[in-house]
C-alpha positions in Angstrom: -15.6 -23.9 -35.7 -15.8 -23.3 -32.0 -12.8 -22.5 -30.1 -11.9 -23.6 -27.2 -11.2 -21.3 -24.2 -10.3 -22.2 -20.6 -10.1 -19.6 -17.7 -7.1 -18.8 -15.1 -8.4 -19.3 -11.5 -8.0 -15.3 -11.5 -10.1 -15.3 -14.5 -12.8 -17.5 -13.4 -13.1 -15.5 -10.3 -12.8 -11.9 -11.9 -16.1 -13.4 -13.9 -17.8 -14.6 -11.0 -17.4 -11.3 -9.5 -18.5 -9.1 -12.8 -21.9 -11.2 -13.0 -22.7 -11.1 -9.4 -22.4 -7.3 -10.2 -23.9 -6.8 -13.7 -26.0 -10.2 -14.3 -24.8 -12.2 -17.9 -22.1 -11.0 -19.4 -20.5 -11.4 -22.9 -16.9 -10.8 -24.5 -16.3 -9.4 -28.0 -12.9 -9.3 -30.0 -13.0 -6.9 -32.7 -10.3 -6.8 -35.4 -6.8 -6.8 -34.2 -4.2 -9.0 -32.6 -5.0 -12.3 -30.9 -1.5 -13.2 -29.7 -2.8 -11.4 -26.6 -5.9 -9.6 -26.7 -8.0 -7.5 -24.4 -11.7 -8.5 -24.7 -14.4 -6.3 -23.8 -16.2 -7.8 -21.0 -19.8 -6.3 -21.2 -23.1 -6.5 -20.2 -25.3 -9.6 -21.9 -27.4 -7.2 -23.8 -25.0 -3.8 -23.9 -23.6 -4.0 -27.5 -25.7 -4.5 -30.2 -24.2 -7.3 -32.2 -24.7 -6.8 -36.0 -24.1 -9.7 -39.1 -20.2 -9.1 -39.1 -20.4 -10.5 -34.9 -19.9 -14.0 -34.8 -20.0 -16.4 -31.9 -16.6 -18.3 -31.8 -16.7 -20.1 -28.1 -17.9 -19.2 -24.6 -15.7 -19.1 -21.7 -17.2 -19.9 -17.8 -20.5 -19.8 -19.4 -20.0 -16.6 -21.2 -20.3 -16.1 -24.8 -17.0 -14.8 -26.8 -18.0 -12.9 -30.1 -15.6 -12.1 -32.6 -15.9 -9.2 -35.4 -15.9 -11.3 -38.9 -11.9 -10.4 -40.0 -9.7 -12.0 -42.5 -6.6 -14.3 -41.0 -4.0 -11.0 -42.5 -5.3 -9.0 -39.8 -4.7 -11.1 -36.8 -8.0 -13.0 -35.8 -8.0 -15.6 -33.3 -6.7 -18.9 -35.7 -5.7 -21.0 -32.5 -7.3 -23.5 -31.7 -7.2 -22.7 -27.8 -6.9 -19.5 -25.2 -6.1 -19.0 -22.1 -8.6 -16.2 -20.2 -6.4 -14.7 -17.9 -5.6 -11.3 -16.3 -3.0 -8.2 -16.9 -2.4 -5.1 -15.1 -3.8 -2.5 -16.7 -6.7 -0.4 -17.5 -10.0 -2.0 -19.0 -10.6 -0.7 -22.8 -12.7 1.3 -23.9 -16.1 0.9 -22.1 -15.3 -3.0 -20.9 -16.3 -3.8 -17.2 -12.7 -3.9 -15.5 -11.2 -7.6 -14.3 -10.7 -5.6 -11.1 -9.4 -2.2 -9.9 -6.2 -1.7 -11.9 -6.4 -5.4 -13.9 -8.1 -6.4 -17.3 -8.8 -9.9 -18.9 -6.5 -10.5 -22.0 -6.6 -13.7 -24.1 -3.5 -15.8 -24.8 -3.7 -18.4 -27.2 -3.2 -21.7 -25.3 0.2 -24.5 -25.7 -0.8 -28.1 -26.1 -0.6 -29.3 -23.6 -0.3 -26.4 -21.0 -2.4 -26.4 -18.0 -4.6 -23.4 -17.3 
């Protein structure tokens, strides 16, 4: 089942800048809470995907993968998420959204605008 992802204008602009600098991209989520999660943003072929990495959707033409997990560990279970930016350093070796800002996913409330 594909999950719907939408991006705020700030996130759309950050994706466009990252694509211009790094080429094609991917987002990857590891096990953890999806109430507010910081996905890794990487060049498309930078991370070797394994059998536990599932394509769960795409945002602005960028595929979103999640490491297979169980419902009990907080995997993405909502039908729709908003990709936005927040203050803070990028996680691990993720591409930063902009200096001092990182990408973040939040569940989208039904009927909410992005």
